[in-house]
N, C-alpha and C positions, 0 to 999 in steps of 0.2 A: 408582545405582553412585556410591560415594564417590570424590571427585577424588583423584588421586595426589598424594601429598606431594612438594613440590619439594626437592631437595637443598639442604642449608644452604650458603650462599655465604660466602665470607670476609667481605665487606662487611657482610652481615647479622650474622654472628656477632660482628664488632668492635663493631657498634652495640649488640647485646645485652650484651656483656661491658662495655662502657663505662658502661653504665646500672647496672651491678651494683657497689655499694660494696664488696663483698668482694674485687674485682678490683683489685690494686695495680699491676699491670704487664701489658702486652702486648708481646711481642718477636717479630719476624718474622725468621726464619733461612732459609738455604738459597739457591737461585737468585734468589728475589725480592728478596733483600737484597744481591745483587751486581749492579750495573749492568752491563748488556749481556750478561747470562748467562740471561735469560729466554727460554724457548722455549714452543711450543704445548703442551708436556707438563709444564710447571712447575706444581706445586701451591703452596699457601701453607702454609708450615710455621710454626705459631704457638705460642709458649709463652704460657700463661695463668697468670700468677703471682697467687696468692691471699694474702691476709693470713693469717699463722700462726693456726690454729685457727678460721679463718672458716667459716661455714656458708653454702652457696650452692646453688642449684638447678642451677648450671652444671656440677656434677660429674657430671651425667647424660651430659655429652659426653666423659667419660673415655674414651680409646681411639678417639675418633672419627677416621675416616681414609677420605677419598675422593679421587677425582682432582683435586678442587678444594680440599680443606681437609684438613689433617693437624694435630690438636691435641694438645698436651701440656699438661695442667693439673697445676700443682704449687703447694705452698705455698711461701712465701718462703724458708725455711730450705733446702728441697730444691733451689730454683732457685739459691740462692747457692753451693751445693756442686756443682751440675751441672758436669761436665767439669774438676773441679779434685782430682786430675787426671782425664783421661779423653777418650774419643774426640770428645765433644761440645764440647770447649773451643773448637776453632777456629770452629765454626759459630756459637757464641755470641759470640766475639770479634769477628766481622764482622756480627753481627745488626743489624737496623734497629729502633730504638725506635719503638713505635706509641703506647704509653700509659705514663706514669710518674707514679703518685700519691704517690710518696715524695719529692717535691721534689729530684729528681735521684738518688734512692737507687738505682733500677733502672739508671740509666746508669752509676753508679759501680760496681755489680757487673759490668756488661759490660765496663768499662774494666779491672777487675782480672783478668778472664779473659784479656784481650788482652795482658797483660804479665806475664811470668814474674818473680818476684822474684830478687834476685842469687843467693841460696843455691841456689834451685831450679834456676835456669839453669845454674850452675856444675856442680851434680851431675849434671844431666841431660845437659849437653854433654860431660862426661867419660864418661859411660856410652855415649852414642851415638858418640863418637870411637873408643872401643874396639870397638864393634860394626862400625863402618865399616872399621877397620883390619883386623879379622878377616876380613870378607868380601873385602876387597881382596886381602889375603894369599893366601886361599884361590883367588880368581880367577886370580891371576898364577901361583900354583903349579900349579894344574890346567891352565893354558894351557901351561906349561913341560913338563908331563908328558904332554901330548897329549890331555887330557880336555877337549875343546872345549866340549860341551854343559855340563858342570859349571862351566867357567870363565865361560860366558855367564851362567849362572843365578847364580853367586856375584857377578858383575859388577852384575847387576841388582838383587840384594839390597843391594849396598854403596851404590847410588844412594839407596835408601830410607833407610838409615842416615845417609848424608851430608846429605841434606836435613833430616832431623831435627836433626842436629848444626848445621848452619849457622843454621837458625831459632832453636835454643836459645842459640847464641852471641850472637844479636841479641835474646835474651829475648822471643821470640814463639812461639806454638804453630805447629806446621807445618800448612800448609793441606792440605785433601784434594787428591788428584791433579786432581781436576776444576777446582780453583781455583788451582792452582799458577801457571799463566801469568798468570792474572788478578791474583793476589797480588803476584808479582814485577814485573809491569808498573807497577803502581801504587805499590807499597812495595818498592823494590829492597832487597836486602841489602847493607849498607854494605861497600864494598871488592870487590864482585863485579859483573861485567858480566852483566846479565840475559840477553842473547841468547846470550853465550858459555856461560854455566852451563846454560841449557836445551838448547843444542845438545850440549854434553858429556854431559849426562844422556840425551839421546836416543841418541847414538851408542853410548855405554858399555852402556846397557841392551840395545840391540839387537845389538851385535856383540862386546862384551867387549874392545874395542880396548885392548891392554895399554899401549902407549906413551902413549895419551892418559890411561888411569887413573894411570899414573906421574906424568904431567905435572900432572894435577889434584891428586894427592897432595902434591905439592911446595907447592902453594898452601895446601892444607888444613893441612899440617904447620906451615907458617909461622904461619898464623893461630891454630891451636891452642896453639902455644908462646906467642904473644903474649897469648893469654887465660889462661895459667897452667896448661896441661895437659901440660907436658913430662913429668911423671912417668908419665902414661898411655902416651905415646909411648915412652919410654925403657924401659918394662917389656917391650917387644917386642924389645929387645936387637938382635942381628944380623939378625933377621928383617925389620928395617926396610930392610935393603939390598935385599931383594927387591921391596919396594914403591917404592923410589926410582928417579928417572931414572938411566939407565946413560950415555947420551950426550945431547949438546944436543938439544933438540927441534927437529924440522923445522918450516919455515914452515906447512906445511898442517896439522900437528898443533897447534902453537902457536895459530894463528888460531882453532881450534875449542875451545880450552881457556878457562878462566875466570880470566884474569889479574886480580889484585886490586891 
């Protein structure tokens, strides 16, 4: 009887890939690239970056995925474009460099993914601001008209767009929900109290709390106007009145909001 082949481990593959001159970079992403986020279920998500047009036997591992090891094998040009734009951007922005044979070139590619350029950030934040205002407006209007479920769903949608907006204003890709607290604890958004922001996001998503939504919008509006997005907001005309605070915020509401 032939012995059963042992599953390929992360460390064994890294040793194999490091010995292959076609490999110019190894990049670890996911939970194992985030301190204190590793669990018994965490696998190793590894990008294997090959020199463009290189030939290597490692391509036999394309699509390899086990509970221990998940591989993405890509030529350098494809790796450079990954997440630019796209869902993969945050994962690579916070990835851990395992091997860089390009004298810092792989590290530079990762750094570029972690920082939106000024034009990209301005364009994206304007779009996310409009999407946030749209969901906020719908939530408040639905609450006014007695559509409680719709109001809560729109409120939850607004938080998604808000987070995209706030990270774009800071020229950063938004983290996945799994890493939101991790990211904000270690890299707070300038002008926002992390605990207050997370609490407001939690309460609004769960309850659609209209006074809290309006209080939060007051801070967002101020930040957006400072960033040059007055035209996006002013396009809403008198509908802004429905989103804005009607009366001074009560202490219980204000302490849960994200004063900047």
